[in-house]
C-alpha positions in Angstrom: 83.8 131.7 81.4 87.4 132.0 82.6 90.2 130.5 80.4 91.3 127.0 81.3 94.5 126.7 83.3 97.5 124.9 81.9 99.9 122.6 83.7 103.6 122.2 83.2 104.4 121.2 79.6 101.3 123.1 78.2 98.8 120.3 78.8 95.2 121.8 78.9 93.8 121.5 82.4 90.3 120.0 82.6 89.6 121.7 85.9 89.8 125.5 85.6 90.0 127.5 88.8 88.0 130.6 89.4 90.0 133.7 90.3 89.8 134.3 94.0 88.9 130.7 94.8 88.8 130.0 98.5 90.7 127.2 100.2 88.7 124.0 100.2 89.1 120.5 101.4 89.9 119.2 97.9 92.8 121.6 97.5 94.2 120.8 100.9 93.8 117.1 100.4 95.7 117.4 97.1 98.5 119.3 98.7 98.6 116.7 101.6 99.1 113.8 99.1 101.7 115.8 97.2 103.6 116.3 100.4 103.4 112.5 101.1 103.9 111.0 97.7 106.1 113.8 96.2 105.0 113.0 92.7 102.2 114.6 90.6 101.4 111.4 88.7 101.1 109.3 91.9 98.8 111.9 93.4 96.6 112.0 90.3 96.2 108.3 90.5 95.6 108.3 94.2 92.8 110.9 93.9 91.4 109.5 90.6 92.1 112.7 88.7 94.6 114.1 86.2 98.1 115.7 86.6 96.9 119.0 85.2 94.0 119.0 87.8 96.5 118.4 90.6 98.6 121.3 89.3 95.6 123.5 89.1 94.5 122.7 92.7 98.0 123.4 94.0 98.2 126.7 92.2 94.8 127.7 93.5 95.9 126.9 97.1 99.2 128.8 96.7 97.3 131.8 95.3 94.8 131.9 98.1 97.5 131.5 100.8 99.9 133.9 99.0 102.9 131.6 99.3 104.8 129.0 97.3 104.2 125.6 99.0 106.5 123.3 97.1 109.1 123.1 94.3 109.1 120.5 91.6 112.6 119.1 90.9 113.5 116.7 88.1 112.8 113.7 90.4 110.2 114.8 93.1 108.3 117.5 94.8 109.9 119.2 97.8 108.1 121.4 100.3 109.2 124.9 101.0 109.3 126.2 104.6 105.8 127.7 104.1 104.7 124.3 102.7 105.9 122.5 105.8 103.9 124.9 108.0 100.8 124.4 106.0 101.2 120.6 106.0 100.7 120.5 109.8 97.3 122.2 109.4 96.3 120.2 106.3 96.9 116.9 108.1 94.5 117.9 110.9 91.8 119.3 108.5 91.9 116.3 106.1 91.5 113.9 109.0 88.7 115.9 110.5 86.9 116.0 107.1 87.1 112.2 107.0 85.6 111.9 110.5 82.7 114.3 109.5 81.9 112.2 106.4 81.8 109.0 108.6 79.5 110.7 111.1 77.0 111.7 108.5 77.1 108.3 106.8 78.4 109.5 103.4 81.3 107.1 103.1 80.7 104.6 100.4 81.8 101.0 100.4 85.6 100.8 100.6 86.9 101.0 97.0 90.1 101.6 95.1 93.5 100.1 94.5 95.6 99.2 97.5 99.3 98.7 96.9 100.3 95.9 99.2 103.9 94.8 99.8 104.7 91.4 101.2 107.7 89.1 101.9 108.0 85.7 100.2 106.8 83.9 103.3 103.4 85.5 103.0 103.1 84.7 99.3 103.7 81.0 100.1 101.2 80.9 102.9 98.0 83.0 103.3 98.3 85.7 100.5 95.9 83.7 98.3 93.4 83.5 101.2 93.6 87.3 101.6 92.6 87.8 97.9 89.6 85.5 98.4 88.7 87.4 101.7 88.8 90.8 100.0 86.8 89.6 97.0 84.1 88.2 99.2 83.8 91.3 101.6 85.1 94.3 99.7 84.7 93.5 96.0 85.5 97.1 95.0 89.0 96.9 96.5 91.7 95.8 94.1 95.1 94.6 95.4 98.4 95.4 93.6 101.1 93.2 95.2 104.8 93.8 95.4 107.0 91.0 96.7 110.4 92.1 98.2 112.6 92.1 101.2 111.6 93.7 104.5 114.1 96.5 103.9 112.9 97.4 100.4 109.2 97.2 101.4 109.9 99.6 104.3 111.5 102.0 101.9 108.5 101.8 99.6 106.0 102.4 102.4 107.9 105.4 103.8 108.2 106.9 100.3 104.5 106.5 99.6 104.8 103.9 96.9 103.0 101.3 99.0 99.9 101.6 101.2 100.4 98.6 103.4 103.3 96.1 104.1 103.5 92.7 105.7 107.1 92.1 106.7 109.2 90.5 109.4 109.1 93.4 111.7 107.0 96.6 112.2 108.1 99.6 110.2 108.6 102.9 112.0 107.6 106.2 110.4 105.4 109.2 110.4 101.7 108.5 110.1 102.3 104.7 110.1 100.6 102.1 112.3 101.6 98.5 112.9 100.0 95.3 114.3 101.4 91.8 114.7 99.8 89.2 112.4 101.3 85.8 112.8 104.3 83.7 113.9 106.0 80.8 112.1 108.4 78.2 113.3 111.8 78.5 111.6 114.2 75.8 110.5 117.0 74.8 108.2 115.9 72.9 105.0 118.0 71.0 102.5 117.9 68.2 100.0 117.4 64.8 101.8 120.9 63.5 101.0 122.5 66.6 102.6 120.9 66.3 106.0 123.2 65.4 109.0 122.8 61.8 110.1 123.7 59.8 113.1 121.6 61.6 115.8 118.0 62.6 116.3 118.6 66.3 116.1 121.4 68.4 114.7 123.4 70.9 116.8 124.4 74.4 115.6 127.9 73.0 115.1 126.5 70.3 112.8 124.6 72.8 110.7 127.5 75.3 110.6 129.6 72.7 108.8 127.1 72.6 105.9 127.1 75.1 103.0 124.7 77.8 104.3 122.4 79.8 102.0 121.4 83.0 103.8 119.9 86.5 103.3 122.2 89.5 102.8 124.0 90.8 106.0 122.0 93.3 108.1 118.7 92.0 106.9 116.3 90.8 109.6 116.5 87.1 108.5 120.3 87.2 108.4 120.3 88.6 111.9 118.2 85.6 113.0 120.8 83.2 111.7 123.7 85.1 113.2 121.9 85.3 116.6 121.2 81.5 116.5 124.9 80.6 116.0 126.1 83.3 118.4 124.0 82.0 121.3 125.6 78.6 120.7 129.1 80.1 120.5 129.6 78.5 117.0 131.5 80.1 114.2 129.8 80.0 110.8 130.2 81.3 107.2 127.7 81.8 104.4 128.4 80.0 101.2 125.6 81.6 99.2 123.6 84.8 99.7 120.2 85.7 98.2 117.6 88.3 99.0 114.8 86.0 97.8 113.4 83.1 99.9 112.0 81.4 96.8 115.4 81.4 95.3 117.0 80.0 98.5 114.4 77.2 98.5 115.2 76.3 94.9 118.9 76.4 95.6 118.4 74.1 98.6 116.3 71.7 96.6 119.1 71.6 93.9 121.6 70.6 96.6 123.5 73.9 96.7 123.2 74.2 100.4 121.0 74.6 103.5 118.5 77.4 103.8 116.8 78.9 106.9 113.1 79.3 106.1 109.7 78.7 107.8 109.0 75.0 107.2 105.4 75.9 106.6 106.6 77.6 103.4 108.0 74.4 102.0 105.3 71.9 103.1 104.6 70.8 99.5 108.4 70.4 98.8 108.8 68.2 101.9 105.7 66.2 101.0 107.1 65.6 97.5 110.5 64.6 98.9 112.4 67.5 97.4 113.4 68.9 100.8 113.7 67.8 104.4 113.6 70.0 107.6 116.6 69.4 109.8 115.6 68.7 113.4 117.5 71.2 115.6 118.7 71.1 119.2 118.2 73.8 120.3 115.4 74.8 117.9 115.2 78.2 116.2 113.1 80.9 117.8 109.8 81.5 115.9 109.7 84.5 113.6 106.9 87.1 113.8 105.3 89.0 110.9 103.6 92.4 111.2 101.4 94.6 109.1 102.3 98.3 108.8 100.1 100.7 107.0 99.5 104.4 106.3 97.1 105.3 109.1 96.6 109.1 108.7 94.5 110.2 107.1 92.5 107.1 107.5 91.6 105.4 104.2 88.7 102.9 104.2 90.3 100.7 101.5 93.6 100.4 103.3 91.7 99.7 106.6 89.7 97.0 104.8 92.9 95.3 103.6 94.4 95.5 107.1 91.2 94.0 108.5 91.5 91.1 106.0 95.1 90.5 106.7 94.5 90.2 110.4 91.5 87.9 110.0 93.3 85.6 107.5 96.6 85.4 109.3 94.9 84.6 112.6 93.1 81.6 111.2 95.9 80.3 108.9 96.8 76.7 109.9 100.5 77.3 109.9 100.5 80.2 112.4 101.8 79.5 115.9 
């Protein structure tokens, strides 16, 4: 029996590699995910194996190909020129292997942990319904949910930390696919005593005179507010800035100012009398939400979550 391999740091590898081992799909798949996730620990979790096993597979592939494919820095894995060339072939081979497994019926029920990123508006609307949908149809899929801004979620998806994101706009990137999910009406909300009075609907100039709570500049929601006032030719200024819609809602309910949010997200607050939606003339344009996910190579668990998000969002009562 050949001696066991060791990974960096001297950890004993539980998956020894025979000298002269030939390239196989497992090695190529491991290399593929190293190229995408750039982290040995993340790849080990993704493939349900250990970091020493990931190291052993990479060494075996490099030995067979006679080239160093990547370098490990203190923060991440970076591909060498040879690695970039091999990655193009690995992408094709891994995807073809998936298709072969599907054709011969060897794919099991979708299973695994899917890291889903969502914005606040989804948490406050149909995210609980998605959990119920997944539990009923794909009980072997577990969701890990991250709530953040569209900009931060996009970064997490591109860097491989997230598998699927539901945000204000589609996210562009290599091997990513997107689909529209739902649209919500938008409006300004505030504590009842702060709402403009004396007319049936407030104008942009009326709202601009109120203390405005908005998202950080350059974020998609902040651009919506800026566009609304720009179309009306009205000057405005933010009095408070927050990257959390939930925080903005609480600040509005406490009388700090007026926040631009989908009214469907504060239906309970309105019913309880904590907030009112200011009637606007002209009204705000509805806001669209889209799912973006890692599409290649196709993963059955990610596909199952996307299927659920599309089904739940399409039937949610607050969607336009």
